[in-house]
C-alpha positions as CSV (number, residue, x, y, z in Angstrom):
1,X,-36.0,19.9,83.1
2,X,-34.8,16.2,83.2
3,X,-31.9,14.6,84.8
4,X,-30.2,14.8,81.4
5,X,-30.7,18.8,80.5
6,X,-28.5,21.3,81.5
7,X,-29.5,24.6,83.3
8,X,-30.4,26.1,79.9
9,X,-32.7,23.0,78.7
10,X,-29.9,21.8,76.1
11,X,-29.1,18.3,76.5
12,X,-25.8,17.0,77.8
13,X,-24.2,17.1,73.6
14,X,-24.6,21.0,73.4
15,X,-23.0,21.4,76.7
16,X,-19.3,22.4,77.2
17,X,-17.7,19.4,77.3
18,X,-20.8,16.8,75.9
19,X,-21.3,13.6,75.8
20,X,-17.5,12.3,76.0
21,X,-18.1,8.5,74.3
22,X,-20.4,9.7,71.7
23,X,-17.3,12.8,70.5
24,X,-14.9,10.1,70.7
25,X,-17.1,7.4,68.6
26,X,-17.5,10.2,66.1
27,X,-13.4,11.3,66.2
28,X,-13.1,7.3,65.4
29,X,-15.7,7.3,62.5
30,X,-14.0,10.6,61.2
31,X,-10.1,8.5,61.6
32,X,-11.3,5.9,59.5
33,X,-12.5,8.2,57.3
34,X,-9.6,9.8,56.5
35,X,-7.7,6.6,56.9
36,X,-9.8,5.5,53.8
37,X,-9.3,8.6,52.0
38,X,-5.8,8.5,52.2
39,X,-5.7,4.8,50.4
40,X,-7.7,6.8,47.5
41,X,-5.2,9.8,47.4
42,X,-1.8,7.6,47.6
43,X,-3.1,5.7,44.4
44,X,-4.4,9.6,42.4
45,X,-1.1,10.7,43.9
46,X,0.5,7.9,42.0
47,X,-1.1,8.7,38.4
48,X,-0.1,11.9,39.1
49,X,-4.2,13.1,39.5
50,X,-4.9,16.8,40.2
51,X,-7.4,15.6,43.6
52,X,-4.8,13.6,45.3
53,X,-3.3,12.4,49.7
54,X,-4.3,15.1,51.2
55,X,-7.5,16.5,49.3
56,X,-9.5,13.2,49.6
57,X,-8.1,12.4,53.3
58,X,-10.1,16.2,54.1
59,X,-12.8,15.0,51.7
60,X,-13.6,12.2,53.6
61,X,-13.2,13.2,57.0
62,X,-14.7,16.4,56.2
63,X,-17.7,14.5,55.5
64,X,-17.4,12.1,57.9
65,X,-17.6,15.3,60.5
66,X,-20.8,16.7,58.8
67,X,-22.9,14.0,58.9
68,X,-21.8,12.9,62.4
69,X,-23.1,16.4,63.7
70,X,-26.3,16.2,61.7
71,X,-27.0,13.3,63.6
72,X,-26.1,14.9,67.1
73,X,-28.2,17.8,65.8
74,X,-31.2,15.8,64.8
75,X,-31.0,14.2,68.5
76,X,-30.6,17.1,70.5
77,X,-33.5,19.0,68.5
78,X,-35.5,15.8,69.2
79,X,-34.6,16.6,72.9
80,X,-34.9,20.4,72.8
81,X,-38.2,20.9,70.9
82,X,-41.3,19.5,71.5
83,X,-42.8,17.5,68.6
84,X,-43.0,19.2,65.4
85,X,-41.4,22.5,66.7
86,X,-38.4,22.3,64.8
87,X,-37.3,19.8,62.3
88,X,-33.8,18.1,61.7
89,X,-33.2,16.5,58.6
90,X,-30.0,14.6,58.1
91,X,-30.7,13.6,54.7
92,X,-30.3,17.3,53.4
93,X,-26.9,17.4,54.8
94,X,-26.1,14.1,52.7
95,X,-27.6,16.3,49.8
96,X,-25.3,19.6,50.6
97,X,-22.3,17.2,50.6
98,X,-23.1,16.1,47.2
99,X,-23.7,19.4,45.5
100,X,-20.4,20.7,46.9
101,X,-18.4,17.9,46.4
102,X,-19.4,18.3,42.3
103,X,-18.2,21.5,42.8
104,X,-14.9,20.0,44.0
105,X,-15.1,17.5,41.3
106,X,-15.9,19.9,38.6
107,X,-12.7,21.3,38.9
108,X,-10.7,18.5,38.6
109,X,-12.1,18.0,35.1
110,X,-11.3,19.8,31.9
111,X,-10.3,19.3,28.0
112,X,-6.8,19.1,26.1
113,X,-6.7,21.5,23.6
114,X,-4.2,19.0,21.4
115,X,-6.9,16.6,21.0
116,X,-10.1,17.6,22.7
117,X,-9.7,15.0,25.2
118,X,-11.7,15.1,28.5
119,X,-9.4,14.5,31.5
120,X,-9.9,14.2,35.3
121,X,-13.2,12.4,35.5
122,X,-12.4,9.5,37.1
123,X,-10.4,11.6,39.9
124,X,-14.0,13.5,40.3
125,X,-15.7,10.2,40.2
126,X,-13.1,9.2,43.0
127,X,-13.9,12.7,44.6
128,X,-17.5,12.1,44.8
129,X,-16.6,8.1,46.5
130,X,-14.3,9.9,48.8
131,X,-17.4,11.4,50.0
132,X,-19.3,8.8,49.8
133,X,-16.4,6.6,52.3
134,X,-16.9,9.3,54.6
135,X,-20.7,9.4,54.9
136,X,-20.3,5.8,55.6
137,X,-17.9,6.0,58.4
138,X,-20.3,8.4,59.9
139,X,-23.1,6.1,59.7
140,X,-21.0,3.0,61.1
141,X,-21.0,1.4,58.0
142,X,-17.2,0.4,58.3
143,X,-17.2,-3.3,56.4
144,X,-19.1,-1.2,53.2
145,X,-16.4,1.9,53.7
146,X,-13.3,-0.4,53.6
147,X,-15.0,-3.1,51.2
148,X,-16.0,0.3,48.5
149,X,-12.4,1.6,49.4
150,X,-10.7,-2.3,48.2
151,X,-13.1,-2.7,45.6
152,X,-12.6,1.0,44.0
153,X,-8.1,0.7,44.9
154,X,-8.9,-2.4,42.1
155,X,-10.7,-0.8,40.1
156,X,-8.6,2.1,39.5
157,X,-5.3,0.1,39.5
158,X,-6.5,-2.7,37.3
159,X,-8.2,-0.6,34.6
160,X,-5.6,1.6,34.8
161,X,-3.4,-1.1,33.1
162,X,-5.9,-2.1,31.0
163,X,-6.8,1.4,29.7
164,X,-3.0,1.9,29.2
165,X,-2.7,-0.7,27.1
166,X,-5.3,0.3,24.9
167,X,-4.5,3.6,24.3
168,X,-0.7,1.8,23.3
169,X,-2.5,-0.4,20.8
170,X,-4.4,2.5,19.7
171,X,-1.4,4.3,18.5
172,X,0.4,1.6,17.2
173,X,-2.5,1.6,14.6
174,X,-2.7,5.4,13.6
175,X,1.5,5.1,13.5
176,X,0.6,2.4,10.7
């Protein structure tokens, strides 16, 4: 056994305390993802949408955690097992996250009975974006994660003003 292995043949990542620096780094990534998810969630709360502050914080944080753990697991499998014996693919984790988030987003979409309008699509898209921000944070893409969050907040706020004006104009035209 090499110097980095414990007595049972696993790397330090799988020992009780593991790699302290790596865990602190992952925790920092998760916190960043949760802060950015909070920003998106606050905007959705202000707009009185079904998936708000706590939901988007947890989605962003959980995706960062899952991707971060996949990275740790991939490195550990590479150190524990001979080449080709075990495969770890973090892309599968991301695919699974997108699938799970799709179910969460679907829960925010509904059709109003009074006018056959569909609501919740923007919130569902924000749920997906919060997950992507979490993934970006877990991959140390902080500038991208922050930039996308700022852009999304601008889009959500600015376009909601445009959308309200359009609906008001349509309402006035229907009254005439």
